[in-house]
N, C-alpha and C positions, 0 to 999 in steps of 0.2 A: 854417775851416782856413787857416793862414797860409802854406802852402807851395804853389807853383804845381803845378797838376795835370799839366803836362807833365813835371815832374820825377818825379812818381810813375809816369807812363806809361813813361818811359825805364827806370826801375828794373824795372818789370814785364817789359818786353821783354827786358832784359838777363838777368833770371832765367829767362825761358823758353828763351833760347838756351843758357843754362848747363846745360840738360837736367835741371833739378830741379823737375819739376812745372810747371804753368802760371805759377805766381807770381801768379795773379789771384784765384782763389777759395781756394786753400790746402787744399781738401778732399783733393786727391790727395797732398798732402805728409804727411798724418797717418795714412794707411791702413797697416795692418800690412804689413811687408815693403818699404815705400817707402824708397828710398835716403836720403831726408832724415832718416828716423827713425834709421837707422844700425843697426849690429849689436849694440850694447850691450843687455844684459838689464836689465829694470827692477830697481831697488833694492828689496830686501825686508828685513823685520826678523823675528827670531824671535818677538818679542812686539810688539803695537802700542804706540804712544806712550800713556803713562798719561793718563787723562782729565783729571786735575788739571793736568798739564803742557800738554796740548793746549789747555785752556781759557785758559791764560795767553798763548797766541799769537794774535795777530790778523793773519791772512795775507790779503793782497789781491793778486790777479793782474790786471794792467791790459792789456787788449787794445789792438792797434794800429789803424791806419786802417780805419774803417768795419766793424771786427770781422770782416772776411772772410778774413784770412789769419793770424790769431793763434789758429787752432783748436787748435794744439798746447797752448795753455794749458788748454783743456778737458781734454785727456788728463792734463796735469800735475795738475790739480785732482782728477781721479779717482784718480790714484796717491796723492796726499796723503790723500784720504779713506780709502783702504785701509790707510794707516798710522795712522789715527785722528786725523789733523790736520783742521782745519776752515777751508779756504780760502773766500774770497769772490771771485767773478769780477766785474770791473768793465768795463762796456762803454765803448768810445770814443765820444764825448769827454766823458762825464759824470762825470769823476773828482771834480769839486767837490761833487756831491751826496753821494758816498760820504765824502769828507773831512769835510764838514759833519756828517754822521751820526757819524763817528768822534769828532770833537771834542765833540759833544753828549753822547755816551755814555761818554766816557773816565772810568774810575773813579779815575784818579790814579796817579802813579808808585809810590806805596807799595803798590799792589795787586799789583805784580809783572807787570803786563801788558806784553807786548813786541809792538811793531808791526813787521811784515815787509811790504815792498812789492816786488813783482816785476813788471817791465814789459817789453814787447817793442815795438821800433820807436817809433812815436809814443806807444805806451803806456809805454815807458821814459821818454820826455820827460815824460809826465804823472805818472809815479811820482815824479820829482824835484819837479815842481810840487806834488804832494800833500805831499811831505816839507816843502816850503817853507811850505805852508799850515799844516801841523801845528806847525811851529816857531812860527808866529805865535800858536798856541794852547797854547804851552808843553808840547808833546808831542814826545817823542823817537822816532826810528826806529832800531830795533836793527840791522836788515839791509835794505839797498837793493840788490836784484839786478837788473841791467839787461842786456837782450839787444839789442845794436846800436841804441842811442839815435840818433835822427835829427838833431835840432837841439836838444840838451839845454841847459837853463839850468844854472848852476853848482850844485854840491851844497852844501846848507846845513849849518851846524855842529851841527844836532840829529841828524844821521845818525852812528851809531857806525861801521858798516862799509858800504862801497859796493863791490860787485863788478860790473864791467862787461866783458862779452865783446862785442867788435866785430870786424867784417870790413872791413879796409881795402879801398878801391876807388879807381879813378882819378876817379870822380865825387866821392867824398868829399874827395880831395886838391884837386881843382880848384874845387869849390863847397861848402866845409864848412858854409856857412850854409843849405844846402838839403838836402844828401844825408848819409846815415849813413856810418859808417866811420871815425870819429875818437874819441879818448879823451874821457872826461868830466873836468872840472876842478872844484876846490873853489871856493867863494866866496872872494873876496879876503881876507876876515877869518876864514876857516875853517881853524883849526889843529887841529881835533879829529878830524875824520873820517879813518878809514883807508880810502883809496881805492886799489883795485887794478884797473887796466885790463889786460885780457888779450886777445891776438889770437885770434880764432876761426879756426883753420886746422889742417889735418892735420899740418903741421910742428910745431905746438905741442901739439896734443891727440891726435894719432894718428888712425888710421883710423876711430875711433868716430864721427866727425862725418858719415860717409857723404858725401852730396852736399849737405848742408844749407848754406844761405846766409842772407842777410839775411831773406828772406821765409819761410824754413822753419826757422830756428834754434830757434824756439819749440817745434817738433815733435821735435827731436832728443833721443833717449833719453839720450845722454851728458850733455847739458845738464840734462835733468831730474834725473839722478842727482847731478850737481854741485850743483844748487840744493837738492835734498833733504838732502844731506849738510851743507850750510851751515845749513839750518833745524834739522836734528836736533842740531846743536851747541848750540843755544839751550835745548834741553830735556835736555841731558846724555845723549843716546842715542848709543852707539858704533856708527855705521853701518859701521865697517870690518869688523864681523863679519857683515855682510849678504852673502849670496852674490850676486855680480854679475859679469858677463863684460865690463864696460866697461874702459876704460883711463884713467879719471879720475886725474889726478895727485894 
C-alpha cells in the first residue's frame, strides 16, 4: 500500500465521529435499517435480465482497503444476481490477477461482450488501474462506476463512460494526493471517455443517502439503484418501470 496508515486512521476516526457506524469494520453499515443504507427501496424488475444479455456483461466489483469496509458491494452483488446479472467480486489488492484472467479469456469485441468495472475507495483506484491494464490488451470498458476514489490515476481512453460519485472533504482539499474527495480526470490524450463527476451529498441526491459517507457509500441503497440503472442500460432494460422508493435523479 502506498498511502500512509496514519491517513487511513484519520479518516476512520472522522467517520466514527460522523455517527455513521464505526467506519472500521463496516459490518454495522450494511445491516438492514442502518442509516448508511438509507430509506430507498431496492430496485426490482418485472422480469429478470434475459440470459443471453446477462452473458454479454462481465461485471467486476472491486473492494477497498483490506476488504473490511466494502461489504456493501456484497449486497450489491446479491441484488445483481436477483436480476439475473452475474457479477464477480474482486478482493483488494489483487485486481491484477483478475485483469490477467479477463485478458486471457476475452473472446474479442465482435462477440458483443461488455466490461463493467465498479469500485469503492481504493477499489475505485484499482478499477481505473484495471481499465488501464485492459487498454494495453486492446480491451474496452463500457462502464466504469467509481465510489469516492482515493488517489486515482487518470482515466484511460478505452473507457466509454465513467461515473464517479465523490464526497468532498477538508482532508481531500488539503492533501489530494493522500485522501479521497476529489473528481477523477482523463488521461491527457483521452478525448473519448464520457466522464461524469457527481458530488455525493444530500443537497445533490436528496435524503436517500441517509448518513452514508466515504466508508459506507458502497452500502447505500440509492447508490446501488443508481449503479443498477446504468448497468441495465447496457442490456436495453427499462428500469424506470421498476417499483422503487428512492429519489435517484
